[in-house]
C-alpha positions as CSV (number, residue, x, y, z in Angstrom):
1,M,61.7,132.9,7.7
2,I,61.3,135.4,4.8
3,A,60.8,139.0,5.7
4,A,58.9,142.1,4.6
5,T,59.1,145.7,5.6
6,I,56.6,148.6,5.5
7,T,57.4,152.2,6.1
8,V,54.6,154.4,7.5
9,D,54.8,158.2,7.3
10,P,51.6,160.3,8.1
11,T,52.9,163.0,5.8
12,F,52.1,160.9,2.7
13,R,48.3,160.8,2.7
14,I,46.2,159.5,-0.1
15,A,42.8,160.7,1.0
16,P,40.4,160.7,3.9
17,V,38.8,157.4,4.8
18,N,35.3,157.3,3.1
19,R,32.8,155.9,5.5
20,R,30.7,154.9,2.5
21,T,33.5,152.4,1.7
22,F,31.8,150.1,4.3
23,G,28.5,149.7,2.5
24,T,26.5,146.5,1.8
25,F,23.7,145.5,-0.4
26,V,20.1,144.3,0.1
27,E,18.5,142.8,-3.0
28,H,15.2,141.0,-3.4
29,M,17.1,137.9,-4.2
30,G,16.9,134.5,-2.5
31,R,16.6,134.9,1.3
32,C,18.3,138.3,1.7
33,V,15.1,140.0,2.5
34,Y,12.6,137.3,3.5
35,T,13.9,135.3,6.4
36,G,17.1,137.4,6.2
37,I,16.5,140.9,7.5
38,Y,12.7,140.5,7.6
39,E,10.8,137.7,9.2
40,P,7.6,138.5,11.1
41,G,6.9,135.8,13.6
42,H,10.6,135.2,14.3
43,A,11.4,135.1,18.0
44,T,13.5,138.3,17.6
45,A,11.2,140.1,15.2
46,D,10.2,143.7,16.2
47,E,6.9,145.4,15.5
48,D,7.9,145.9,11.9
49,G,8.9,142.3,11.3
50,F,12.6,143.1,11.3
51,R,14.9,140.4,12.8
52,K,16.6,142.2,15.7
53,D,19.4,139.6,15.7
54,V,20.2,140.6,12.1
55,L,19.9,144.3,13.0
56,E,22.4,143.9,15.8
57,L,24.8,142.1,13.6
58,T,24.4,144.8,10.9
59,R,25.4,147.4,13.4
60,E,28.4,145.3,14.6
61,L,29.5,144.8,11.0
62,G,29.9,148.6,10.8
63,V,27.7,149.1,7.8
64,S,27.5,152.7,6.6
65,V,25.3,152.6,3.5
66,V,23.0,149.9,2.0
67,R,22.2,149.7,-1.7
68,Y,18.6,148.6,-2.5
69,P,16.5,146.9,-4.1
70,G,19.0,145.5,-6.6
71,G,20.9,144.3,-8.5
72,N,19.3,142.5,-11.3
73,F,16.0,142.7,-9.5
74,V,15.6,146.4,-10.0
75,S,15.5,146.2,-13.8
76,G,11.9,144.9,-13.6
77,Y,10.8,146.4,-10.3
78,R,7.8,148.7,-9.8
79,W,8.5,150.7,-6.7
80,E,4.8,151.5,-6.2
81,D,4.2,147.8,-5.4
82,G,6.2,148.2,-2.1
83,V,4.4,151.1,-0.5
84,G,1.1,151.5,1.4
85,P,-1.1,148.8,3.0
86,R,0.5,145.4,2.7
87,E,-2.8,143.6,2.2
88,S,-3.3,145.5,-1.1
89,R,0.2,145.0,-2.5
90,P,0.4,142.8,-5.7
91,R,2.4,139.6,-6.1
92,R,4.7,139.8,-9.2
93,L,6.9,137.5,-11.2
94,D,10.5,138.5,-10.7
95,L,12.3,137.6,-14.0
96,A,15.8,138.3,-12.6
97,W,15.8,135.5,-10.1
98,H,12.9,133.4,-11.4
99,S,10.8,133.8,-8.2
100,I,7.6,135.4,-6.9
101,E,7.9,138.7,-5.2
102,T,5.2,139.3,-2.6
103,N,6.1,143.0,-2.0
104,E,5.4,142.4,1.7
105,F,8.7,144.3,2.2
106,G,9.2,147.4,0.0
107,L,10.4,150.9,0.0
108,D,8.5,152.0,3.1
109,E,9.9,149.0,5.1
110,F,13.4,149.5,3.8
111,S,13.4,153.1,4.9
112,R,12.3,152.2,8.4
113,W,14.9,149.3,8.5
114,C,17.7,151.8,7.5
115,A,16.7,154.1,10.3
116,K,16.8,151.3,12.9
117,A,20.1,149.9,11.5
118,G,21.6,153.4,11.5
119,V,22.6,153.2,7.8
120,E,22.3,155.5,4.8
121,P,20.0,154.3,2.0
122,M,21.3,154.0,-1.6
123,M,18.4,153.7,-3.9
124,A,18.6,152.0,-7.3
125,I,16.2,153.1,-10.1
126,N,14.7,150.8,-12.7
127,L,16.0,151.9,-16.1
128,G,15.6,148.5,-17.6
129,T,11.8,148.5,-18.2
130,R,11.1,152.0,-17.0
131,G,12.4,155.5,-17.6
132,V,12.5,159.2,-16.7
133,Q,9.0,159.7,-15.5
134,E,9.0,156.7,-13.1
135,A,12.3,157.9,-11.7
136,L,10.8,161.3,-11.0
137,D,7.8,159.8,-9.4
138,L,10.0,157.7,-7.1
139,L,12.0,160.8,-6.2
140,E,8.9,162.8,-5.5
141,Y,7.6,160.1,-3.2
142,T,10.8,159.6,-1.2
143,N,12.1,163.2,-0.9
144,H,9.6,165.9,-1.6
145,P,8.4,167.5,1.6
146,G,4.6,167.6,0.8
147,G,1.9,169.3,-1.1
148,T,2.0,167.0,-4.2
149,A,0.2,163.8,-5.1
150,L,3.1,161.4,-4.4
151,S,4.5,163.2,-1.4
152,D,1.1,163.4,0.1
153,L,0.6,159.7,-0.6
154,R,3.8,159.0,1.4
155,E,2.4,161.1,4.3
156,Q,-0.8,159.1,4.1
157,H,1.4,156.0,4.6
158,G,2.7,157.5,7.8
159,A,6.2,158.6,6.6
160,S,8.2,161.8,6.6
161,P,10.5,162.6,3.7
162,Y,13.1,159.9,3.4
163,G,15.8,162.3,2.2
164,I,17.7,159.8,0.0
165,K,20.7,161.5,-1.5
166,L,22.5,158.6,-3.2
167,W,21.0,157.0,-6.3
168,C,22.0,154.4,-8.9
169,L,20.8,155.0,-12.4
170,G,19.9,151.4,-13.2
171,N,22.0,148.3,-12.8
172,E,24.3,146.3,-15.1
173,L,22.5,147.2,-18.3
174,D,25.4,146.1,-20.4
175,G,24.5,142.5,-19.4
176,P,22.5,140.4,-21.9
177,W,20.9,138.7,-18.9
178,Q,19.5,142.0,-17.7
179,V,15.8,142.9,-18.3
180,G,16.1,146.0,-20.5
181,H,19.6,145.3,-21.7
182,K,20.9,148.2,-23.7
183,T,23.9,149.4,-25.8
184,P,26.2,151.9,-24.1
185,T,24.8,154.8,-26.1
186,E,21.2,153.8,-25.4
187,Y,21.8,153.5,-21.7
188,G,24.0,156.7,-21.6
189,R,21.3,158.8,-23.2
190,L,18.6,157.5,-20.9
191,A,20.8,157.9,-17.8
192,A,21.7,161.5,-18.8
193,E,18.0,162.4,-19.4
194,T,17.0,160.8,-16.0
195,A,19.9,162.5,-14.1
196,R,19.1,165.9,-15.7
197,A,15.4,165.6,-14.8
198,M,16.1,164.4,-11.2
199,R,18.4,167.4,-10.6
200,M,15.5,169.7,-11.6
201,I,13.7,168.5,-8.5
202,E,16.8,168.2,-6.2
203,P,20.1,169.6,-7.5
204,G,22.2,168.2,-4.7
205,L,21.5,164.5,-5.5
206,Q,24.5,162.2,-5.9
207,L,24.1,159.9,-8.9
208,V,25.8,156.8,-10.1
209,A,26.0,155.7,-13.8
210,C,26.2,152.0,-14.6
211,G,29.7,150.8,-15.5
212,S,30.5,147.4,-16.8
213,S,29.1,144.3,-15.0
214,S,32.7,143.1,-14.7
215,S,36.1,143.8,-16.2
216,R,35.6,140.6,-18.2
217,M,32.7,141.9,-20.3
218,P,33.5,142.3,-24.0
219,L,32.7,146.0,-23.9
220,F,34.6,146.8,-20.8
221,G,36.4,150.2,-21.2
222,T,34.3,151.0,-24.3
223,W,31.1,150.9,-22.2
224,E,32.5,153.2,-19.6
225,R,33.8,155.6,-22.3
226,D,30.6,155.8,-24.3
227,V,28.4,156.0,-21.2
228,L,30.4,158.8,-19.7
229,R,30.5,160.7,-23.0
230,E,26.7,161.0,-22.5
231,T,26.5,161.4,-18.7
232,Y,29.8,163.0,-17.6
233,E,28.4,166.4,-16.5
234,F,25.2,164.9,-14.9
235,V,26.6,162.2,-12.7
236,D,29.1,161.9,-9.8
237,Y,30.1,158.3,-9.9
238,I,30.4,155.3,-12.3
239,S,29.9,151.9,-10.9
240,C,32.3,148.9,-10.7
241,H,31.2,145.3,-10.0
242,A,33.5,142.4,-9.3
243,Y,33.2,138.9,-7.8
244,Y,36.1,136.6,-7.1
245,G,36.1,132.9,-6.5
246,N,38.3,129.8,-6.3
247,D,36.2,127.5,-8.5
248,A,39.3,126.3,-10.4
249,G,41.1,125.4,-7.2
250,D,43.9,127.9,-7.9
251,T,44.4,129.2,-4.3
252,A,47.5,131.2,-5.1
253,S,45.7,133.3,-7.8
254,F,42.6,133.5,-5.6
255,L,44.6,135.0,-2.7
256,A,45.9,137.6,-5.2
257,S,42.4,138.8,-6.3
258,A,43.1,142.3,-5.0
259,V,45.7,142.6,-7.8
260,N,42.8,142.4,-10.3
261,M,40.7,144.9,-8.2
262,D,43.6,147.4,-8.2
263,H,43.9,147.1,-12.0
264,F,40.1,147.3,-12.5
265,I,39.9,150.5,-10.5
266,D,42.9,152.1,-12.2
267,S,41.5,151.2,-15.6
268,V,38.1,152.8,-14.9
269,V,39.7,155.9,-13.4
270,A,41.9,156.2,-16.5
271,T,38.9,155.9,-18.8
272,A,36.9,158.5,-16.9
273,D,39.8,160.9,-16.9
274,H,40.2,160.4,-20.6
275,V,36.6,161.3,-21.2
276,G,37.0,164.3,-18.9
277,A,39.9,165.5,-21.0
278,E,38.0,165.0,-24.2
279,L,35.2,167.1,-22.8
280,K,37.6,169.7,-21.5
281,S,36.0,169.3,-18.1
282,S,37.7,170.1,-14.7
283,K,35.3,167.7,-13.0
284,K,36.5,164.3,-11.7
285,I,34.3,161.2,-11.8
286,S,34.7,158.9,-8.8
287,I,33.9,155.2,-8.5
288,S,31.0,153.5,-6.7
289,F,32.2,149.9,-6.3
290,D,28.7,149.0,-5.4
291,E,29.0,145.2,-5.9
292,W,32.0,143.2,-4.7
293,N,32.6,139.9,-2.9
294,V,33.8,136.4,-3.1
295,W,31.3,134.2,-5.0
296,Y,31.7,130.6,-5.9
297,S,29.5,130.2,-9.0
298,D,29.9,126.5,-9.2
299,R,29.4,125.9,-5.5
300,S,26.3,128.2,-5.4
301,R,24.3,125.9,-7.7
302,S,24.2,123.2,-5.0
303,T,22.5,125.6,-2.6
304,D,19.9,127.0,-5.0
305,G,16.3,126.1,-4.9
306,P,14.5,124.5,-8.0
307,G,15.2,126.6,-11.0
308,D,12.1,125.5,-12.9
309,Q,9.6,126.6,-10.2
310,W,8.2,130.1,-9.3
311,E,8.7,130.3,-5.5
312,V,8.8,132.9,-2.8
313,A,12.3,133.6,-1.6
314,P,13.9,130.4,-2.7
315,R,17.5,129.7,-1.6
316,R,19.9,131.4,-4.0
317,I,23.8,131.3,-3.9
318,E,24.1,130.8,-0.1
319,D,27.9,130.3,-0.2
320,Q,29.5,129.0,2.9
321,Y,32.7,131.0,3.4
322,N,36.0,129.8,4.9
323,V,39.2,131.3,6.3
324,T,40.8,131.7,2.9
325,D,37.7,133.6,1.7
326,A,37.9,135.9,4.7
327,V,41.6,136.7,3.9
328,V,40.6,137.6,0.4
329,V,37.7,139.8,1.6
330,G,40.2,141.6,3.9
331,N,42.6,142.1,1.0
332,L,39.9,143.5,-1.2
333,L,39.1,146.0,1.5
334,I,42.8,147.0,1.5
335,S,42.5,147.7,-2.2
336,L,39.4,149.8,-1.8
337,L,40.9,151.8,1.0
338,R,44.1,152.3,-1.0
339,H,42.0,153.9,-3.7
340,S,40.1,156.2,-1.4
341,D,41.1,159.2,-3.6
342,R,38.7,157.8,-6.3
343,V,36.5,155.1,-4.7
344,A,33.8,157.0,-2.9
345,V,31.3,154.2,-2.3
346,A,31.6,150.4,-2.0
347,C,29.0,147.8,-1.2
348,L,29.7,144.2,-0.2
349,A,27.1,142.1,-1.9
350,Q,25.0,141.0,-0.1
351,L,24.1,141.5,3.6
352,A,22.2,138.4,4.6
353,N,22.2,134.8,3.3
354,V,23.0,135.6,-0.4
355,I,26.8,135.4,-0.6
356,A,26.7,137.2,2.7
357,P,28.6,137.9,5.9
358,I,25.5,137.2,7.9
359,M,23.6,133.9,7.7
360,T,20.2,133.0,9.1
361,E,17.8,130.2,9.3
362,P,14.0,130.6,9.2
363,D,12.7,130.5,12.8
364,G,16.3,129.9,13.7
365,P,19.6,131.5,14.6
366,A,21.7,134.2,12.9
367,W,25.5,133.8,12.8
368,K,28.6,135.4,11.3
369,Q,30.5,133.9,8.4
370,P,34.3,134.2,8.5
371,T,34.1,137.1,6.0
372,F,32.2,139.1,8.6
373,H,35.2,139.7,10.8
374,P,37.7,141.5,8.5
375,F,34.9,143.8,7.3
376,A,33.7,144.6,10.8
377,I,37.2,145.2,12.2
378,T,38.3,147.3,9.3
379,S,35.2,149.4,9.5
380,R,35.7,149.9,13.2
381,L,39.5,150.8,13.1
382,A,40.0,152.6,9.8
383,A,39.7,156.4,10.5
384,G,41.3,159.7,9.5
385,D,43.4,159.5,6.3
386,V,44.6,156.6,4.2
387,L,48.4,156.6,4.0
388,H,50.7,155.8,1.1
389,L,53.0,153.0,2.3
390,Q,56.4,152.0,1.1
391,T,56.4,148.2,1.1
392,E,59.1,145.8,0.4
393,S,57.9,142.2,0.2
394,P,59.0,138.8,-1.2
395,T,56.8,137.6,-4.1
396,V,54.7,134.6,-4.7
397,S,54.0,133.1,-8.1
398,T,50.4,133.0,-9.4
399,A,49.0,131.6,-12.7
400,A,46.6,134.5,-13.1
401,Y,48.8,137.5,-12.2
402,G,52.4,136.4,-12.4
403,D,54.6,137.2,-9.4
404,V,52.8,139.3,-6.8
405,A,53.8,140.7,-3.4
406,A,53.3,138.1,-0.6
407,V,52.4,140.9,1.8
408,D,49.8,143.6,0.9
409,A,48.9,146.3,3.4
410,V,47.3,149.6,4.0
411,A,47.3,152.0,6.9
412,T,45.1,154.8,8.2
413,Y,46.1,157.7,10.5
414,D,43.8,159.8,12.6
415,E,46.0,162.3,14.7
416,G,47.5,160.0,17.2
417,R,45.8,156.8,16.2
418,L,47.3,154.4,13.6
419,A,45.7,151.3,12.1
420,V,47.6,148.8,9.9
421,F,45.9,146.1,7.9
422,A,48.0,143.4,6.3
423,V,47.6,140.1,4.5
424,N,50.0,137.3,3.8
425,R,49.0,135.8,0.4
426,S,51.6,133.0,0.6
427,T,50.2,129.5,0.8
428,E,53.6,128.2,1.9
429,G,54.8,129.8,5.1
430,P,55.0,132.8,7.4
431,V,56.4,136.2,6.7
432,Q,58.2,138.3,9.4
433,L,56.7,141.8,8.9
434,T,58.5,144.8,10.3
435,V,56.6,148.1,10.1
436,D,58.6,151.3,10.7
437,I,56.1,153.6,12.5
438,S,58.6,155.9,14.0
439,R,57.3,158.9,12.1
440,A,53.7,158.3,13.3
441,G,54.4,159.1,16.9
442,V,52.4,156.2,18.3
443,T,53.7,154.4,21.3
444,T,51.1,151.8,22.4
445,I,49.5,148.8,20.8
446,D,45.8,148.9,21.6
447,E,44.7,145.9,19.6
448,A,46.3,143.2,17.4
449,V,44.1,140.5,15.9
450,I,44.4,137.9,13.1
451,I,42.2,135.8,10.9
452,H,44.0,132.6,10.4
453,D,43.5,128.9,11.0
454,S,45.6,125.7,10.7
455,D,42.7,124.6,8.4
456,P,42.3,127.4,5.7
457,L,39.0,125.8,4.8
458,A,37.5,126.1,8.3
459,T,34.0,127.6,8.3
460,N,31.3,128.8,10.7
461,T,27.9,127.1,10.8
462,A,24.7,127.4,12.8
463,A,25.9,124.5,14.9
464,D,29.4,125.9,15.4
465,P,29.1,129.7,14.8
466,D,32.4,130.6,16.4
467,R,34.7,128.1,14.7
468,V,36.5,131.0,13.0
469,T,36.8,134.2,15.0
470,P,39.5,136.9,15.3
471,Q,42.3,135.8,17.6
472,P,45.0,137.9,19.4
473,V,48.3,138.0,17.6
474,D,51.7,138.6,19.1
475,A,52.7,142.1,17.9
476,R,55.7,143.9,19.4
477,L,56.6,147.5,19.4
478,Q,60.2,148.6,20.1
479,D,62.2,151.7,19.0
480,G,59.5,152.7,16.5
481,K,59.4,149.3,14.9
482,L,56.3,147.1,14.9
483,T,57.0,143.4,14.3
484,I,54.5,140.7,13.6
485,T,54.7,137.2,12.2
486,L,52.1,136.8,9.5
487,P,51.2,133.1,9.0
488,A,50.4,131.8,5.5
489,I,46.9,132.7,4.4
490,S,46.2,135.3,7.1
491,W,44.8,138.8,7.6
492,T,46.0,140.9,10.4
493,A,44.9,144.3,11.9
494,V,46.8,146.3,14.5
495,S,45.6,149.5,16.1
496,L,48.1,151.8,17.9
497,S,47.9,155.1,19.6
498,T,49.9,157.8,21.4
499,D,50.4,157.0,25.1
500,R,48.8,160.0,26.8
């Protein structure tokens, strides 16, 4: 059996774990909202029409922040449509996803849902078809304490100030598919004007400028540079979006997707720091990786509703995830944690039904996809500081990235508690992993679980929701050395503590 080693030393700390790393995304797309998180008349629905089974799963998932209402949807959205009496709300054409938006669920409902789920709202602003004044109106409605037209309107709707601190200045406006597509300079100027005006109302807001829709975009790098030249002193974060799939059947490269995420993050950080140097600024721009997931673009088409009809909440990209997908999601979380010094926010897209960890059926059950488990476990166990690890691993060959480490890992340390997360990217066989934790002072294994299956394509369904679940793994601790056998295509988490 081939072997890998990791050395853990709590002295070498990258940054504190950002709880906002464990964000997700609710967009008015497909069935994410309607029959996803919201379904009046469902057996579990509460007085607001929220599915309590989905609320319970959201809490179990360990979600910290939820981005809303898009995504592509936001670039044509009128926030006023989703407040006040439901019976007076208009039905609109949604150009982003070729559907009809009823606005039965809107800003008021989202804010109540966040409170019940125990998550922080992350609000996206329409800078596609709208601009500065509409953003200011939205901010006044959500956050101003009272005594103005829009804050009083919110009070008439029965709501106290929502206190939203985290805002996205538009979405993917580099994309030609986007309603309101712009050049980087056009967008950068509008974003800067909007940010400056919003801070006149509330200086402490945290604002995200749009980065590239993906690292494959023709203007990637140039877009970030030009946008930040306009916005650098007015925003806190620039966004990254990335989706990974195995449509080509290249499993080895798919399992190494985190190599691309690492490079993506490093490239955006380098670009941001270059602009900061140009501007002679001491400020550092961080990253909001507010869309990321596995997404099978080819497979998704078979789950979509009719593309030539205007429907309410048609099925859109309801990917069914398997064990291999879960391992990749776990590895992408390793990458995000490893970059905690610069990645301040991250949102798994999306929460329910649409390429999601939670699936539902109308009038039916809710269940966990395999990808649910590495996210939930990492959110629960990662605490304290992210550590820099010394890793020695055999390599595996990939068509997309060349030779990459078979074992990728990250660890967090919280004064007497250590968590180690590791993947085996190899498709061929197990790796014997030895982790030197002698410097961490932990003496007891509290939990050791693995996501793995003899069938790497195994999935969960409504009929068999527990086909793929975390299983105990044999982990041994002796003389400051933790040893685990990592099977091919597996994700493992181990939590240890000081024996007190």
